[in-house]
One Martini backbone bead per residue (centre of mass of N, CA, C, O) as a GRO file, in nm:
protein
  352
    1MET     BB    1  -9.335  -2.541  -8.359
    2SER     BB    2  -9.192  -2.691  -8.590
    3SER     BB    3  -9.097  -2.436  -8.745
    4ILE     BB    4  -8.929  -2.320  -8.516
    5ASN     BB    5  -8.735  -2.560  -8.485
    6LEU     BB    6  -8.631  -2.548  -8.774
    7ASN     BB    7  -8.515  -2.262  -8.761
    8LEU     BB    8  -8.323  -2.316  -8.526
    9LEU     BB    9  -8.162  -2.538  -8.668
   10VAL     BB   10  -8.062  -2.369  -8.906
   11CYS     BB   11  -7.927  -2.145  -8.738
   12GLY     BB   12  -7.731  -2.333  -8.591
   13PHE     BB   13  -7.585  -2.427  -8.846
   14ILE     BB   14  -7.490  -2.149  -8.939
   15LEU     BB   15  -7.333  -2.081  -8.682
   16SER     BB   16  -7.129  -2.312  -8.704
   17ILE     BB   17  -7.005  -2.221  -8.969
   18LEU     BB   18  -6.913  -1.940  -8.878
   19VAL     BB   19  -6.726  -2.039  -8.654
   20LEU     BB   20  -6.544  -2.215  -8.832
   21VAL     BB   21  -6.445  -1.988  -9.020
   22ASN     BB   22  -6.328  -1.796  -8.793
   23THR     BB   23  -6.110  -2.030  -8.692
   24GLN     BB   24  -5.957  -2.008  -8.935
   25THR     BB   25  -5.623  -2.025  -9.069
   26VAL     BB   26  -5.401  -1.793  -9.234
   27HIS     BB   27  -5.096  -1.810  -9.375
   28ARG     BB   28  -4.849  -1.550  -9.405
   29ARG     BB   29  -4.620  -1.441  -9.680
   30PHE     BB   30  -4.376  -1.245  -9.778
   31GLU     BB   31  -4.281  -1.171 -10.130
   32TYR     BB   32  -4.001  -1.011 -10.245
   33LYS     BB   33  -3.962  -1.143 -10.544
   34TYR     BB   34  -4.282  -1.021 -10.603
   35SER     BB   35  -4.180  -0.720 -10.536
   36PHE     BB   36  -4.244  -0.354 -10.504
   37LYS     BB   37  -4.095  -0.050 -10.353
   38PRO     BB   38  -4.051   0.215 -10.187
   39PRO     BB   39  -3.761   0.419 -10.217
   40TYR     BB   40  -3.598   0.162 -10.382
   41LEU     BB   41  -3.709   0.052 -10.656
   42ALA     BB   42  -3.474   0.164 -10.819
   43GLN     BB   43  -3.177   0.156 -10.939
   44LYS     BB   44  -2.912   0.327 -11.068
   45ASP     BB   45  -2.953   0.158 -11.352
   46GLY     BB   46  -3.293   0.117 -11.351
   47SER     BB   47  -3.344  -0.135 -11.209
   48VAL     BB   48  -3.560  -0.406 -11.098
   49PRO     BB   49  -3.578  -0.623 -10.868
   50PHE     BB   50  -3.708  -0.917 -11.017
   51TRP     BB   51  -3.751  -0.729 -11.276
   52GLU     BB   52  -3.911  -0.640 -11.599
   53TYR     BB   53  -3.896  -0.374 -11.841
   54GLY     BB   54  -4.090  -0.202 -12.109
   55GLY     BB   55  -4.113   0.011 -12.354
   56ASN     BB   56  -4.256   0.308 -12.198
   57ALA     BB   57  -4.136   0.237 -11.941
   58ILE     BB   58  -4.062   0.390 -11.610
   59ALA     BB   59  -3.812   0.383 -11.359
   60SER     BB   60  -3.803   0.470 -11.017
   61SER     BB   61  -3.777   0.523 -10.675
   62GLU     BB   62  -4.116   0.562 -10.653
   63ASN     BB   63  -4.191   0.440 -10.951
   64VAL     BB   64  -4.398   0.305 -11.223
   65ARG     BB   65  -4.423   0.410 -11.554
   66LEU     BB   66  -4.602   0.256 -11.791
   67ALA     BB   67  -4.764   0.523 -11.903
   68PRO     BB   68  -4.768   0.811 -12.048
   69SER     BB   69  -4.915   1.136 -12.135
   70LEU     BB   70  -4.924   0.997 -12.433
   71ARG     BB   71  -4.969   0.898 -12.734
   72SER     BB   72  -4.936   0.573 -12.794
   73GLN     BB   73  -4.868   0.413 -12.521
   74LYS     BB   74  -4.647   0.139 -12.398
   75GLY     BB   75  -4.629  -0.080 -12.101
   76ALA     BB   76  -4.421  -0.304 -11.887
   77ILE     BB   77  -4.412  -0.540 -11.601
   78TRP     BB   78  -4.212  -0.832 -11.501
   79ALA     BB   79  -4.156  -1.110 -11.360
   80LYS     BB   80  -3.892  -1.335 -11.373
   81ASN     BB   81  -4.054  -1.538 -11.188
   82PRO     BB   82  -4.228  -1.788 -11.097
   83ILE     BB   83  -4.438  -1.914 -10.888
   84ASN     BB   84  -4.437  -2.140 -10.568
   85PHE     BB   85  -4.754  -2.090 -10.522
   86ASP     BB   86  -5.108  -2.112 -10.504
   87TRP     BB   87  -5.165  -1.879 -10.298
   88TRP     BB   88  -5.273  -1.524 -10.311
   89GLU     BB   89  -5.170  -1.170 -10.256
   90VAL     BB   90  -5.235  -0.846 -10.406
   91ASP     BB   91  -5.090  -0.514 -10.372
   92ILE     BB   92  -5.202  -0.217 -10.544
   93MET     BB   93  -5.046   0.095 -10.606
   94PHE     BB   94  -5.208   0.373 -10.779
   95LYS     BB   95  -5.201   0.618 -11.061
   96VAL     BB   96  -5.455   0.799 -11.253
   97THR     BB   97  -5.362   1.074 -11.463
   98GLY     BB   98  -5.534   1.370 -11.606
   99ARG     BB   99  -5.657   1.652 -11.785
  100GLY     BB  100  -5.899   1.505 -11.863
  101ARG     BB  101  -6.221   1.389 -11.826
  102ILE     BB  102  -6.103   1.175 -12.019
  103GLY     BB  103  -5.952   0.860 -12.045
  104ALA     BB  104  -5.650   0.660 -12.141
  105ASP     BB  105  -5.702   0.330 -12.126
  106GLY     BB  106  -5.516   0.167 -11.912
  107LEU     BB  107  -5.480  -0.106 -11.683
  108ALA     BB  108  -5.301  -0.422 -11.586
  109PHE     BB  109  -5.334  -0.737 -11.442
  110TRP     BB  110  -5.116  -1.034 -11.432
  111TYR     BB  111  -5.176  -1.403 -11.470
  112THR     BB  112  -4.941  -1.610 -11.634
  113THR     BB  113  -4.758  -1.856 -11.801
  114THR     BB  114  -4.649  -1.613 -11.973
  115ARG     BB  115  -4.481  -1.361 -12.091
  116GLY     BB  116  -4.558  -1.068 -12.198
  117ASP     BB  117  -4.578  -0.798 -12.361
  118TYR     BB  118  -4.472  -0.443 -12.389
  119THR     BB  119  -4.658  -0.384 -12.680
  120GLY     BB  120  -4.945  -0.468 -12.674
  121ASP     BB  121  -5.305  -0.490 -12.741
  122VAL     BB  122  -5.359  -0.531 -12.415
  123PHE     BB  123  -5.273  -0.292 -12.230
  124GLY     BB  124  -4.960  -0.371 -12.335
  125SER     BB  125  -5.029  -0.666 -12.386
  126SER     BB  126  -5.104  -0.977 -12.464
  127ASP     BB  127  -5.279  -1.173 -12.644
  128ARG     BB  128  -5.383  -1.480 -12.572
  129TRP     BB  129  -5.388  -1.554 -12.283
  130ASN     BB  130  -5.286  -1.761 -11.992
  131GLY     BB  131  -5.530  -1.663 -11.759
  132LEU     BB  132  -5.520  -1.353 -11.581
  133GLY     BB  133  -5.719  -1.042 -11.597
  134ILE     BB  134  -5.700  -0.715 -11.449
  135ILE     BB  135  -5.902  -0.447 -11.557
  136PHE     BB  136  -5.847  -0.086 -11.597
  137ASP     BB  137  -6.096   0.086 -11.757
  138SER     BB  138  -6.129   0.414 -11.894
  139PHE     BB  139  -6.257   0.362 -12.175
  140ASP     BB  140  -6.558   0.410 -12.381
  141ASN     BB  141  -6.613   0.213 -12.650
  142ASP     BB  142  -6.942   0.136 -12.632
  143ASN     BB  143  -7.114   0.379 -12.519
  144LYS     BB  144  -7.242   0.298 -12.201
  145HIS     BB  145  -7.141   0.448 -11.946
  146ASN     BB  146  -6.914   0.213 -11.798
  147ASN     BB  147  -6.682   0.426 -11.718
  148PRO     BB  148  -6.488   0.316 -11.514
  149TYR     BB  149  -6.355  -0.031 -11.511
  150ILE     BB  150  -6.357  -0.346 -11.332
  151MET     BB  151  -6.205  -0.654 -11.460
  152ALA     BB  152  -6.235  -1.004 -11.520
  153VAL     BB  153  -6.022  -1.215 -11.735
  154LEU     BB  154  -6.037  -1.517 -11.895
  155ASN     BB  155  -5.779  -1.735 -12.048
  156ASP     BB  156  -5.660  -2.013 -12.275
  157GLY     BB  157  -5.505  -1.884 -12.547
  158THR     BB  158  -5.758  -1.829 -12.780
  159LYS     BB  159  -5.866  -1.552 -12.709
  160VAL     BB  160  -5.996  -1.245 -12.820
  161PHE     BB  161  -6.006  -0.931 -12.739
  162ASP     BB  162  -6.291  -0.708 -12.701
  163HIS     BB  163  -6.279  -0.373 -12.750
  164LYS     BB  164  -6.561  -0.270 -12.849
  165SER     BB  165  -6.701  -0.408 -12.570
  166ASP     BB  166  -6.497  -0.414 -12.327
  167GLY     BB  167  -6.536  -0.728 -12.259
  168SER     BB  168  -6.844  -0.794 -12.172
  169GLN     BB  169  -6.850  -1.107 -12.296
  170GLN     BB  170  -6.574  -1.208 -12.111
  171LEU     BB  171  -6.629  -1.157 -11.830
  172LEU     BB  172  -6.647  -1.264 -11.503
  173SER     BB  173  -6.615  -0.981 -11.346
  174GLY     BB  174  -6.729  -0.664 -11.179
  175CYS     BB  175  -6.684  -0.294 -11.147
  176LEU     BB  176  -6.791   0.038 -11.087
  177ARG     BB  177  -6.494   0.247 -11.090
  178ASP     BB  178  -6.321   0.533 -10.991
  179PHE     BB  179  -5.947   0.595 -11.066
  180ARG     BB  180  -5.934   0.899 -11.137
  181ASN     BB  181  -5.812   1.172 -10.997
  182LYS     BB  182  -5.702   1.135 -10.701
  183PRO     BB  183  -5.582   1.250 -10.398
  184PHE     BB  184  -5.516   0.948 -10.366
  185PRO     BB  185  -5.411   0.654 -10.389
  186THR     BB  186  -5.496   0.374 -10.540
  187ARG     BB  187  -5.637   0.039 -10.466
  188ALA     BB  188  -5.561  -0.318 -10.504
  189ARG     BB  189  -5.700  -0.634 -10.388
  190ILE     BB  190  -5.578  -0.956 -10.477
  191GLU     BB  191  -5.744  -1.273 -10.425
  192TYR     BB  192  -5.618  -1.622 -10.416
  193TYR     BB  193  -5.834  -1.872 -10.261
  194MET     BB  194  -5.957  -2.166 -10.304
  195ASN     BB  195  -6.073  -2.080 -10.594
  196THR     BB  196  -6.098  -1.770 -10.499
  197LEU     BB  197  -6.189  -1.454 -10.632
  198THR     BB  198  -6.078  -1.137 -10.490
  199VAL     BB  199  -6.181  -0.784 -10.505
  200TYR     BB  200  -6.041  -0.490 -10.382
  201PHE     BB  201  -6.121  -0.130 -10.327
  202HIS     BB  202  -5.949   0.188 -10.334
  203ASN     BB  203  -6.054   0.524 -10.411
  204GLY     BB  204  -5.861   0.768 -10.291
  205MET     BB  205  -6.021   0.969 -10.075
  206THR     BB  206  -5.820   0.842  -9.871
  207ASN     BB  207  -5.547   0.748  -9.628
  208ASN     BB  208  -5.697   0.492  -9.546
  209GLU     BB  209  -5.607   0.156  -9.554
  210ALA     BB  210  -5.914   0.039  -9.470
  211ASP     BB  211  -6.079   0.159  -9.739
  212TYR     BB  212  -6.226  -0.101  -9.838
  213GLU     BB  213  -6.402  -0.256 -10.115
  214LEU     BB  214  -6.607  -0.461 -10.274
  215CYS     BB  215  -6.613  -0.575 -10.599
  216PHE     BB  216  -6.550  -0.901 -10.613
  217ARG     BB  217  -6.668  -1.256 -10.617
  218SER     BB  218  -6.522  -1.572 -10.731
  219GLU     BB  219  -6.590  -1.899 -10.789
  220ASN     BB  220  -6.433  -2.154 -10.940
  221VAL     BB  221  -6.126  -2.065 -10.996
  222ILE     BB  222  -5.900  -2.178 -11.247
  223LEU     BB  223  -5.555  -2.167 -11.222
  224PRO     BB  224  -5.254  -2.177 -11.316
  225ARG     BB  225  -4.957  -2.296 -11.231
  226GLY     BB  226  -4.679  -2.106 -11.219
  227GLY     BB  227  -4.700  -1.806 -11.262
  228LEU     BB  228  -4.702  -1.465 -11.380
  229PHE     BB  229  -4.636  -1.141 -11.298
  230GLY     BB  230  -4.813  -0.833 -11.411
  231LEU     BB  231  -4.786  -0.505 -11.577
  232SER     BB  232  -4.998  -0.274 -11.766
  233ALA     BB  233  -5.015  -0.008 -12.028
  234ALA     BB  234  -5.228   0.239 -12.208
  235THR     BB  235  -5.269   0.457 -12.485
  236GLY     BB  236  -5.428   0.690 -12.700
  237GLY     BB  237  -5.580   0.964 -12.795
  238LEU     BB  238  -5.582   0.948 -12.505
  239ALA     BB  239  -5.415   1.053 -12.184
  240ASP     BB  240  -5.233   0.894 -11.916
  241ASP     BB  241  -5.096   0.846 -11.615
  242HIS     BB  242  -4.928   0.529 -11.517
  243ASP     BB  243  -4.884   0.464 -11.175
  244VAL     BB  244  -4.673   0.251 -10.977
  245ILE     BB  245  -4.586   0.220 -10.639
  246HIS     BB  246  -4.691  -0.078 -10.560
  247PHE     BB  247  -4.601  -0.443 -10.522
  248LEU     BB  248  -4.760  -0.683 -10.312
  249THR     BB  249  -4.671  -1.011 -10.203
  250THR     BB  250  -4.876  -1.286 -10.072
  251SER     BB  251  -4.869  -1.585  -9.929
  252LEU     BB  252  -5.104  -1.858  -9.894
  253HIS     BB  253  -5.178  -2.074  -9.604
  254SER     BB  254  -5.304  -2.333  -9.476
  255THR     BB  255  -5.321  -2.525  -9.201
  256GLN     BB  256  -5.271  -2.792  -9.351
  257GLN     BB  257  -5.019  -2.703  -9.506
  258GLN     BB  258  -4.851  -2.625  -9.260
  259GLY     BB  259  -4.863  -2.900  -9.120
  260ALA     BB  260  -4.741  -3.070  -9.353
  261GLY     BB  261  -4.466  -2.908  -9.359
  262GLN     BB  262  -4.403  -2.993  -9.036
  263GLN     BB  263  -4.379  -3.280  -9.075
  264MET     BB  264  -4.241  -3.575  -8.909
  265SER     BB  265  -4.088  -3.831  -8.826
  266ALA     BB  266  -4.019  -4.026  -8.556
  267ASP     BB  267  -3.717  -4.066  -8.614
  268GLU     BB  268  -3.651  -3.765  -8.648
  269GLN     BB  269  -3.739  -3.674  -8.368
  270GLN     BB  270  -3.549  -3.863  -8.210
  271ARG     BB  271  -3.284  -3.758  -8.327
  272LEU     BB  272  -3.312  -3.462  -8.235
  273ALA     BB  273  -3.344  -3.522  -7.932
  274GLN     BB  274  -3.069  -3.665  -7.903
  275GLU     BB  275  -2.892  -3.427  -7.994
  276TYR     BB  276  -2.984  -3.230  -7.774
  277GLN     BB  277  -2.901  -3.398  -7.530
  278GLU     BB  278  -2.600  -3.419  -7.603
  279TYR     BB  279  -2.549  -3.117  -7.599
  280GLN     BB  280  -2.623  -3.067  -7.303
  281GLN     BB  281  -2.412  -3.262  -7.183
  282LYS     BB  282  -2.163  -3.127  -7.308
  283LEU     BB  283  -2.205  -2.849  -7.182
  284GLN     BB  284  -2.198  -2.941  -6.884
  285GLN     BB  285  -1.914  -3.067  -6.894
  286GLN     BB  286  -1.766  -2.803  -6.962
  287LYS     BB  287  -1.845  -2.656  -6.703
  288ASP     BB  288  -1.720  -2.855  -6.503
  289ASP     BB  289  -1.430  -2.838  -6.611
  290TYR     BB  290  -1.393  -2.535  -6.561
  291LYS     BB  291  -1.431  -2.541  -6.253
  292LYS     BB  292  -1.187  -2.728  -6.198
  293GLU     BB  293  -0.967  -2.541  -6.345
  294HIS     BB  294  -1.133  -2.267  -6.206
  295PRO     BB  295  -1.193  -2.215  -5.884
  296ASP     BB  296  -1.146  -1.899  -5.844
  297GLU     BB  297  -1.381  -1.810  -6.067
  298VAL     BB  298  -1.582  -1.956  -5.885
  299ARG     BB  299  -1.878  -1.899  -5.743
  300ASP     BB  300  -2.106  -1.985  -5.519
  301LYS     BB  301  -2.273  -1.729  -5.631
  302ASP     BB  302  -2.428  -1.614  -5.897
  303GLU     BB  303  -2.523  -1.284  -5.960
  304PHE     BB  304  -2.641  -1.358  -6.267
  305GLU     BB  305  -2.858  -1.586  -6.248
  306ASP     BB  306  -3.128  -1.401  -6.236
  307TRP     BB  307  -3.112  -1.300  -6.546
  308PHE     BB  308  -3.192  -1.595  -6.614
  309GLU     BB  309  -3.343  -1.862  -6.764
  310SER     BB  310  -3.478  -2.147  -6.730
  311ASP     BB  311  -3.629  -2.401  -6.881
  312GLY     BB  312  -3.874  -2.402  -6.689
  313GLN     BB  313  -3.938  -2.098  -6.694
  314ARG     BB  314  -3.979  -2.073  -6.997
  315GLU     BB  315  -4.206  -2.279  -7.026
  316PHE     BB  316  -4.404  -2.142  -6.832
  317ARG     BB  317  -4.422  -1.871  -6.982
  318GLN     BB  318  -4.527  -1.986  -7.253
  319ILE     BB  319  -4.782  -2.113  -7.139
  320TRP     BB  320  -4.905  -1.854  -7.024
  321GLN     BB  321  -4.917  -1.700  -7.292
  322GLY     BB  322  -5.098  -1.907  -7.436
  323VAL     BB  323  -5.341  -1.886  -7.245
  324MET     BB  324  -5.392  -1.581  -7.283
  325SER     BB  325  -5.432  -1.592  -7.590
  326LEU     BB  326  -5.671  -1.790  -7.583
  327GLN     BB  327  -5.855  -1.608  -7.415
  328ASP     BB  328  -5.872  -1.378  -7.621
  329THR     BB  329  -5.989  -1.546  -7.852
  330LEU     BB  330  -6.247  -1.639  -7.703
  331ARG     BB  331  -6.358  -1.357  -7.654
  332ASP     BB  332  -6.386  -1.278  -7.953
  333LEU     BB  333  -6.565  -1.519  -8.033
  334ASN     BB  334  -6.801  -1.454  -7.844
  335LYS     BB  335  -6.872  -1.189  -7.976
  336LYS     BB  336  -6.941  -1.305  -8.254
  337VAL     BB  337  -7.161  -1.499  -8.157
  338ASP     BB  338  -7.345  -1.281  -8.039
  339GLU     BB  339  -7.392  -1.125  -8.300
  340VAL     BB  340  -7.512  -1.361  -8.463
  341SER     BB  341  -7.741  -1.431  -8.267
  342GLN     BB  342  -7.891  -1.163  -8.286
  343LYS     BB  343  -7.948  -1.179  -8.590
  344ILE     BB  344  -8.108  -1.445  -8.580
  345ILE     BB  345  -8.331  -1.352  -8.389
  346VAL     BB  346  -8.436  -1.127  -8.571
  347LEU     BB  347  -8.508  -1.310  -8.811
  348ILE     BB  348  -8.713  -1.485  -8.658
  349LEU     BB  349  -8.908  -1.260  -8.573
  350TYR     BB  350  -8.965  -1.161  -8.871
  351SER     BB  351  -9.076  -1.447  -8.978
  352PHE     BB  352  -9.345  -1.401  -8.778
   0.00000   0.00000   0.00000
């Protein structure tokens, strides 16, 4: 019985943690200054708002071709300004297409302290970068038949990328995924939140936006603050078209961060409340003065009065909507708790 009680205690503790995690809220904000997407990706003069591109990269209204399917091509696009938030999520939609069974070389996502080169040695960008590189490597340099491969590589600005081994001795984590010549655009969702780096991949076999699968998740990843986003690509003896259709950035904020940003002193709250009350009194005084000056235009009963809410009616409606929303949330949470409880019960039964 003691072992059963211990198992139940452990399962209850795990259940509490799962419930706590599920109830945490992440506030999301789309960052348009660090994003681009069609149909008006490039302006008439060829520029991309808030971004700069160079090398062999070509921007159109529908996509950015980082490197065309010609030999020895390199190109990149970089955000003009560093980010001003700590946690973020980036959604990249791209297509890598070529006529050959094998392609080269690949493309890369960058988050670095300084802007990289447009014709650099590492997939079109600079070597010895300080920050993070997510590399979509098409060509199998080490002949281990492990490409196309998606990998994360951290660098402190001192290390040289090892092309001969495809960076296998330097990578943080990765996954073997084919992203060439798919019927639909492939997508990568890169999330950095609370020092945890997570990469999801959409293989482009369907047009369902929800068909992501986990590529890898790495914890205790410390990235420099205020970095720059970038994309680059390169070709070699073999060549693919490397097209980026959109790059969407979302900043992530925890509940604590959101609450801290909204806090104000008691004096400030009192001042704002006093200003609002004075405004209401002034508005009511103006209404009364108007009625006195124009008695013929004032009706005993305004026929339009029922069209508008009073402050009390609005407050009651908002409270009611909040209660109903809370009830829906609790219902969903109870479903999740029931699912987890059933799984725990099954595990306990199998453990005996």
